Structure formats: structure tokens, C-alpha cells
C-alpha positions in Angstrom: -13.2 -2.4 -12.6 -10.0 -3.9 -11.2 -8.5 -4.2 -14.7 -9.4 -0.6 -15.5 -7.7 0.7 -12.4 -4.6 -1.5 -13.1 -4.5 -0.3 -16.7 -4.7 3.3 -15.5 -1.8 2.8 -13.0 0.3 1.0 -15.6 -0.3 3.8 -18.0 1.1 6.2 -15.3 4.3 4.1 -15.0 3.3 2.1 -12.0 4.5 -1.6 -11.8 2.3 -4.2 -10.3 3.9 -6.4 -7.7 2.7 -9.6 -6.0 3.8 -10.4 -2.5 3.2 -13.3 -0.2 0.2 -13.1 2.1 2.3 -15.0 4.7 4.6 -12.7 6.7 6.5 -12.4 10.0 4.7 -11.0 13.1 7.9 -9.4 14.4 7.6 -6.3 12.1 4.2 -5.2 13.4 3.5 -3.1 16.5 -0.1 -4.1 16.8 -1.6 -6.4 19.4 -0.8 -10.0 18.7 -4.4 -11.1 19.3 -5.5 -9.4 16.1 -3.2 -11.4 13.9 -4.5 -14.3 11.8 -1.8 -16.8 13.0 -0.8 -19.9 11.1 -1.2 -22.9 13.4 1.7 -24.9 12.1 4.1 -22.5 10.3 7.0 -23.8 8.3 9.2 -21.0 9.7 9.0 -18.1 12.1 9.5 -15.7 9.2 6.1 -16.8 7.8 3.9 -17.2 10.9 1.0 -14.9 10.2 -1.2 -13.7 7.4 -0.5 -10.1 6.6 -2.6 -7.6 8.6 -1.4 -4.7 6.4 -0.3 -4.1 2.8 2.4 -1.6 3.9 5.1 -3.9 5.2 5.4 -6.2 2.1 5.6 -3.1 -0.1 8.3 -1.6 2.2 10.2 -4.9 1.9 10.1 -4.7 -1.9 11.3 -1.1 -1.7 14.2 -2.0 0.5 15.1 -4.9 -1.8 15.2 -2.6 -4.8 17.1 0.2 -2.9 19.8 -2.3 -2.0 20.2 -2.9 -5.7 20.4 0.9 -6.5 16.9 1.1 -7.8 15.5 4.0 -5.8 12.8 5.4 -8.0 9.7 3.2 -7.7 6.0 3.4 -8.5 4.4 0.2 -7.2 0.9 -1.1 -6.8 -0.5 -4.3 -5.4 -3.9 -5.8 -5.2 -4.1 -8.1 -2.3 -5.9 -9.2 0.9 -5.3 -8.4 4.5 -6.3 -10.7 7.3 -7.3 -9.9 10.9 -8.8 -11.9 13.7 -11.8 -10.4 15.6 -14.4 -11.7 18.1 -16.6 -13.2 15.3 -13.7 -15.0 13.6 -11.4 -13.9 10.8 -11.9 -10.9 8.5 -10.4 -10.9 5.0 -10.4 -7.6 3.2 -9.5 -6.8 -0.4 -7.1 -3.9 -0.8 -5.2 -1.8 -3.3 -1.9 -0.4 -2.1 0.3 2.2 -3.8 3.9 3.0 -3.0 6.0 5.9 -4.4 9.7 6.4 -3.5 12.6 8.3 -4.9 12.3 10.9 -7.7 9.4 11.6 -10.0 11.6 12.8 -12.8 14.7 11.2 -14.3 18.2 12.7 -13.8 18.9 15.3 -16.6 21.5 18.0 -16.8 18.9 20.6 -17.8 16.2 19.8 -15.3 16.4 19.4 -11.5 15.0 16.1 -10.2 11.6 16.4 -8.4 10.8 14.1 -5.4 7.4 12.6 -4.9 5.1 14.6 -2.7 2.0 13.4 -0.8 -0.1 15.6 -3.0 1.0 13.7 -6.1 -0.1 10.5 -4.5 -3.4 12.1 -3.5 -4.0 13.1 -7.1 -3.3 9.5 -8.2 -5.8 8.1 -5.7 -8.4 10.6 -6.8 -7.9 9.6 -10.4 -8.2 5.9 -9.4 -11.5 6.7 -7.8 -12.7 8.4 -11.1 -11.6 5.4 -13.2 -13.3 3.0 -10.7 -16.5 5.0 -11.0 -16.5 6.1 -7.3 -18.0 9.5 -6.4 -15.2 11.8 -5.3 -17.7 14.3 -3.7 -18.7 11.7 -1.1 -15.2 11.2 0.1 -12.9 13.5 2.1 -9.2 13.4 3.2 -8.4 13.5 6.9 -5.0 13.4 8.7 -4.0 9.8 9.6 -4.1 8.6 13.2 -1.7 5.7 13.0 1.5 7.6 13.5 3.7 5.1 11.5 4.2 7.5 8.6 5.5 11.0 8.3 2.6 12.4 6.2 -0.3 10.0 6.7 -3.7 10.8 5.1 -6.9 8.7 5.3 -9.7 8.8 2.7 -13.0 8.6 4.4 -16.3 7.9 2.7 -19.4 7.4 4.9 -18.7 5.0 7.8 -15.8 3.2 6.2 -12.1 4.3 5.9 
């Protein structure tokens, strides 16, 4: 299933990225007690295991933007790590990031920026490719407040 989803995303001009699971705690606003901390980190820049897939993708986007590469379609399969009362929780994730323009610059056609609804259609198509039932899931407004247009896909009891 993972390969089928990756093939679908690559066929739709997405690039797969791989980022380090070790990251810095200073970029997150969450309580520090939920972080999976490294007991003996080599540096303060790599002192926790990532609690979210968002920050590494944003770092990649910033790196590319600084090199004048603004139009990106990225995806990453990875894990997030959190500490809870029972121990540590490791969760497999798929993260998507779109930035810049959907269309190339051309004298005849105006460039079109990405919209949240385009990303929503990509996610729904990924669900179809993965064999998940779209009728059991629904989109709700996000509650995190970190993003301008945040949507959460809810299916049953899990988000």
C-alpha cells in the first residue's frame, strides 16, 4: 500500500523527502513533558525525537526558498514520537507539503497558487489508492491554530 501511494504522489509531481527523526525542541510550542527526549544528545539542535512531521517539512521548504526554489510538492513517510504516561508512542505518518504556484510561469497563462482544496483532493485520492473508505471519513476545521487554513480528517475515533 505504501508503494502504491508513493507511486501515485510521484505521478502527480510530488518529490519524496527524508528528514532526520532527531530535531530541536526549541521550535515546538507544546509542553516539554510530551517530548521523547534524547538522554545524551550530541548537540542541542538534535535533542528530541520529532513530535510532528510539520517542522522538518517547513525546514526543507525554507532551505529551498533560500535557493529560489519556491514551487514545491513534497511528501514524506516517517514516524513521530511522543512520551505519555504508559511510555513512548511511535506513530507512522504520511505528510504532504505544497508551496508556491501550481502552474509554471508562462506569458499566456496566469500562475495559480495552491489552495487548501487542491490538497484536500490529493488526500482524498491517496485514500482511494490506499483502499480506505472515503464515506467513513469527514473533514473538520483544525483546532491547533498553527496554520492559516487547518483541516483535520476524522474517521471513527482516530484523527
